[in-house]
RODO-2510 file (C-alpha; in nm, 4 decimals, decimal comma):
residues 177
     n   res          X          Y          Z
     1     m    14,1698    10,8652     7,9757
     2     a    14,0773    10,6801     8,2945
     3     i    13,7537    10,5653     8,4154
     4     v    13,6504    10,6870     8,7639
     5     g    13,4186    10,4669     8,9814
     6     k    13,0657    10,5639     9,0962
     7     r    13,0188    10,7171     9,4229
     8     v    12,7722    10,4383     9,5997
     9     l    12,5599    10,4371     9,8959
    10     v    12,4667    10,0999    10,0786
    11     a    12,1836    10,1437    10,3220
    12     y    12,0733     9,8780    10,5457
    13     a    11,8584     9,7934    10,8187
    14     s    11,9445     9,4949    11,0366
    15     r    11,8277     9,4180    11,4081
    16     m    12,0637     9,1078    11,4535
    17     g    12,3620     9,2121    11,2171
    18     s    12,3078     8,9498    10,9385
    19     t    12,1900     9,1951    10,6865
    20     k    12,4651     9,4533    10,8137
    21     e    12,7133     9,1942    10,7136
    22     i    12,5871     9,1537    10,3684
    23     a    12,5721     9,5131    10,3159
    24     e    12,9465     9,5211    10,4200
    25     e    13,0178     9,2403    10,1733
    26     v    12,8288     9,4273     9,9035
    27     g    13,0440     9,7389     9,9829
    28     t    13,3702     9,5507     9,9823
    29     e    13,3005     9,3820     9,6183
    30     l    13,1937     9,7422     9,4995
    31     r    13,5141     9,8886     9,6273
    32     t    13,7488     9,6030     9,4787
    33     r    13,5845     9,7087     9,1497
    34     g    13,6866    10,0708     9,1852
    35     h    13,3679    10,2487     9,3514
    36     e    13,3600    10,4842     9,6435
    37     v    13,1179    10,3337     9,8661
    38     d    12,9543    10,4139    10,1933
    39     v    12,7752    10,1431    10,4028
    40     l    12,5568    10,2948    10,6619
    41     p    12,2542    10,2034    10,8516
    42     c    11,9218    10,3394    10,6873
    43     s    11,8520    10,5221    11,0541
    44     s    12,1622    10,7290    10,9846
    45     a    12,2154    10,7423    10,5947
    46     p    12,2344    11,0807    10,4162
    47     k    12,0074    11,1793    10,1435
    48     p    12,0832    10,9736     9,8235
    49     d    12,1146    11,3141     9,6350
    50     s    12,5151    11,3165     9,6469
    51     y    12,5494    10,9580     9,5264
    52     d    12,5607    10,8067     9,1795
    53     a    12,3608    10,4888     9,2920
    54     v    12,1902    10,3509     9,6061
    55     i    12,1677    10,0002     9,7223
    56     i    11,8920     9,9550    10,0142
    57     g    11,9136     9,6367    10,2066
    58     s    11,6675     9,5238    10,4812
    59     a    11,6071     9,2366    10,7152
    60     l    11,2736     9,0667    10,6746
    61     y    11,0833     8,9993    10,9882
    62     v    10,7438     8,8091    10,9230
    63     r    10,7736     8,8912    10,5617
    64     h    10,8249     9,2764    10,6273
    65     w    11,1191     9,4962    10,5996
    66     d    11,2509     9,6528    10,9065
    67     r    11,0812    10,0144    10,9982
    68     a    11,4222    10,2105    10,9104
    69     a    11,4742    10,0636    10,5729
    70     s    11,0720    10,1137    10,4803
    71     s    11,0903    10,4507    10,6206
    72     y    11,4187    10,5355    10,4065
    73     l    11,2895    10,3789    10,0844
    74     k    10,9634    10,5552    10,1228
    75     q    11,1138    10,9287    10,2132
    76     y    11,3597    10,8822     9,8988
    77     a    11,2088    10,6812     9,6590
    78     p    11,1348    10,9787     9,4307
    79     a    11,4902    11,0592     9,4359
    80     l    11,5911    10,6975     9,3896
    81     a    11,3885    10,7140     9,0722
    82     g    11,6232    10,9147     8,8853
    83     r    11,9406    10,7032     8,9551
    84     p    12,0796    10,3394     8,9441
    85     t    11,9158    10,1617     9,2541
    86     w    11,9290     9,8131     9,3645
    87     l    11,7259     9,6472     9,6638
    88     f    11,7887     9,3525     9,8666
    89     q    11,6254     9,1808    10,1418
    90     s    11,7622     8,9022    10,3689
    91     g    11,5883     8,6360    10,5965
    92     p    11,4681     8,3087    10,4855
    93     c    11,5955     8,0472    10,6771
    94     g    11,5973     7,6746    10,6198
    95     e    11,6894     7,4281    10,3286
    96     d    11,5856     7,6460    10,0211
    97     a    11,6874     7,9798    10,1630
    98     a    11,9646     8,0272     9,9402
    99     t    11,7358     8,0125     9,6349
   100     e    11,4196     8,1330     9,7729
   101     q    11,2797     8,4736     9,6228
   102     l    11,0289     8,6281     9,8135
   103     d    10,7869     8,8947     9,6856
   104     p    10,8570     9,2171     9,8303
   105     p    10,6351     9,3277    10,1310
   106     r    10,3237     9,5550    10,0251
   107     a    10,4894     9,8933    10,1473
   108     v    10,7973     9,8094     9,9384
   109     a    10,6148     9,6971     9,6191
   110     k    10,4023    10,0227     9,6358
   111     q    10,7224    10,2162     9,6313
   112     m    10,8452    10,0085     9,3466
   113     r    10,5439    10,0443     9,1275
   114     k    10,5033    10,4351     9,2127
   115     h    10,8673    10,5090     9,1139
   116     g    10,9875    10,2394     8,8803
   117     l    11,2276    10,0777     9,1364
   118     p    11,3576     9,7079     9,0752
   119     r    11,2477     9,4017     9,2673
   120     p    11,4652     9,3307     9,5646
   121     r    11,6983     9,0449     9,5463
   122     t    11,6176     8,7862     9,8348
   123     f    11,9267     8,6520    10,0187
   124     g    11,9197     8,3923    10,2891
   125     g    11,9251     8,4798    10,6417
   126     r    12,0870     8,3914    10,9741
   127     l    11,8988     8,2503    11,2803
   128     d    12,0909     8,1680    11,5768
   129     v    12,0895     8,1789    11,9658
   130     e    12,3667     8,4023    11,9866
   131     h    12,2393     8,6741    11,7630
   132     a    11,8490     8,6395    11,8174
   133     i    11,6736     8,9264    11,9936
   134     g    11,3266     8,9685    12,0828
   135     p    11,0485     8,7277    11,9854
   136     v    11,2989     8,5678    11,7377
   137     s    11,5307     8,4496    12,0317
   138     r    11,2302     8,2157    12,1371
   139     w    11,2049     8,0792    11,7699
   140     a    11,5940     8,0090    11,7436
   141     g    11,6751     7,7164    11,9298
   142     e    12,0245     7,5352    11,9142
   143     t    11,9006     7,3001    11,6597
   144     g    11,6267     7,2861    11,4046
   145     p    11,5339     7,3414    11,0245
   146     l    11,5463     7,7217    11,0699
   147     s    11,8538     7,7560    11,2965
   148     g    12,1727     7,8399    11,1464
   149     d    12,3365     8,0785    10,8947
   150     f    12,1757     8,0335    10,5471
   151     r    12,3451     8,3276    10,3753
   152     d    12,5294     8,2141    10,0526
   153     w    12,8368     8,4165    10,0283
   154     t    12,9084     8,3278     9,6568
   155     l    12,5643     8,4378     9,5684
   156     i    12,5929     8,7503     9,7498
   157     r    12,9222     8,8384     9,5946
   158     g    12,8297     8,7521     9,2658
   159     w    12,5121     8,9788     9,3010
   160     a    12,7391     9,2504     9,4090
   161     q    12,9731     9,1729     9,1225
   162     d    12,7010     9,2055     8,8655
   163     v    12,5852     9,5552     9,0297
   164     a    12,9435     9,6731     8,9709
   165     k    12,9532     9,5801     8,5862
   166     e    12,6140     9,7709     8,5626
   167     l    12,7599    10,0523     8,7157
   168     a    13,0963    10,0238     8,5153
   169     a    12,8792    10,0083     8,1953
   170     d    12,7202    10,3266     8,2850
   171     q    13,0589    10,5103     8,3179
   172     s    13,1832    10,7565     8,0631
   173     p    13,5722    10,7808     8,0463
   174     t    13,6975    11,1070     8,2308
   175     d    14,0208    11,2976     8,1683
   176     a    14,2740    11,1797     8,4296
   177     s    14,5403    11,4304     8,3498
***
């Protein structure tokens, strides 16, 4: 008897690449623990129906999720209610970014309540001139309390490992012969 990993979708929305990098790292952690993982942008992510579990991540912009992630969540929340689902958001910058847990935006909270979805895990973000676009590029200076990479990769990997453990605990052995 062998344990077969779950098929997992990690869908993300990221304008400047920081949340994409988090999603890719989550995917890597899950793969190393035997799961089959697709990491795709929400704008092109497939329906969750063919996956055993789904993770949706979004960058936070002025305390709102990226439109692609909000739309994906709203469209597929009823289907997600019946399968293991995790949410994450990234974006806080500054001294306390790694430990700050922000309330989910209203649109996300509405889907959480309506469909019994979990609260998103908040991870620190990255704000630097090299990656900044739009109005954010004016906020990102070479220096300053909000400029820099505030993602805690140990924390992110640990969260992904916890997700993998929860997925493994939900598995039933299958005949490998």
